[in-house]
C-alpha positions as CSV (number, residue, x, y, z in Angstrom):
1,M,-15.4,7.3,12.7
2,N,-17.8,5.9,10.2
3,I,-16.5,4.5,6.6
4,S,-18.6,4.3,3.9
5,E,-19.4,0.8,2.6
6,L,-18.1,1.9,-0.9
7,E,-14.6,3.1,0.7
8,T,-14.6,-0.3,2.7
9,R,-15.5,-2.3,-0.3
10,H,-11.8,0.2,-2.2
11,L,-9.5,-0.7,1.2
12,R,-10.6,-4.5,0.7
13,H,-10.0,-4.2,-2.9
14,R,-6.8,-2.4,-2.6
15,L,-5.2,-4.9,0.0
16,E,-5.9,-8.1,-1.9
17,I,-4.2,-6.3,-5.4
18,E,-1.3,-5.6,-2.7
19,I,-0.9,-9.2,-0.9
20,T,-1.4,-10.3,-4.6
21,W,1.2,-7.9,-5.9
22,L,3.6,-9.3,-3.2
23,S,3.1,-12.6,-3.4
24,R,4.2,-12.8,-6.5
25,Q,7.2,-10.7,-6.0
26,M,8.6,-13.6,-3.7
27,Q,7.6,-16.1,-5.8
28,E,9.8,-14.6,-8.5
29,L,12.4,-13.5,-5.9
30,Q,12.9,-17.5,-4.5
31,G,12.2,-18.5,-8.5
32,A,15.1,-16.6,-10.0
33,D,18.4,-17.8,-8.3
34,A,20.1,-19.6,-6.1
35,S,21.2,-17.3,-3.8
36,V,17.7,-15.7,-2.8
37,D,18.1,-12.4,-0.5
38,L,16.6,-13.8,2.7
39,S,15.9,-10.5,4.0
40,L,13.8,-9.2,1.3
41,A,12.2,-12.3,1.4
42,Q,11.5,-11.9,5.3
43,T,9.9,-8.4,4.4
44,Y,7.6,-9.8,1.6
45,R,6.4,-12.3,4.2
46,E,5.7,-9.4,7.0
47,M,3.8,-7.4,4.3
48,I,1.8,-9.9,3.4
49,F,0.9,-11.0,7.1
50,S,0.2,-8.0,7.6
51,R,-2.1,-7.0,4.9
52,R,-3.9,-10.5,5.9
53,A,-4.3,-9.2,9.6
54,L,-5.7,-5.7,8.9
55,L,-7.7,-7.1,5.8
56,G,-9.3,-9.6,8.4
57,R,-10.7,-7.1,10.5
58,I,-12.7,-4.9,7.8
59,P,-16.2,-5.6,8.0
60,R,-17.4,-7.6,5.1
């Protein structure tokens, strides 16, 4: 399958936006209260990790 350069750039940009959003959500969660929802924080970490892994596999 051949993906156009425009589609590749769009996907990279979308992943970067999602990583930024997830990072902010995780920061807000940790700064919000002493009783941090650990499972939600772990989910954010895993989502960020998977998006960064995918981003690293997309050609520049």
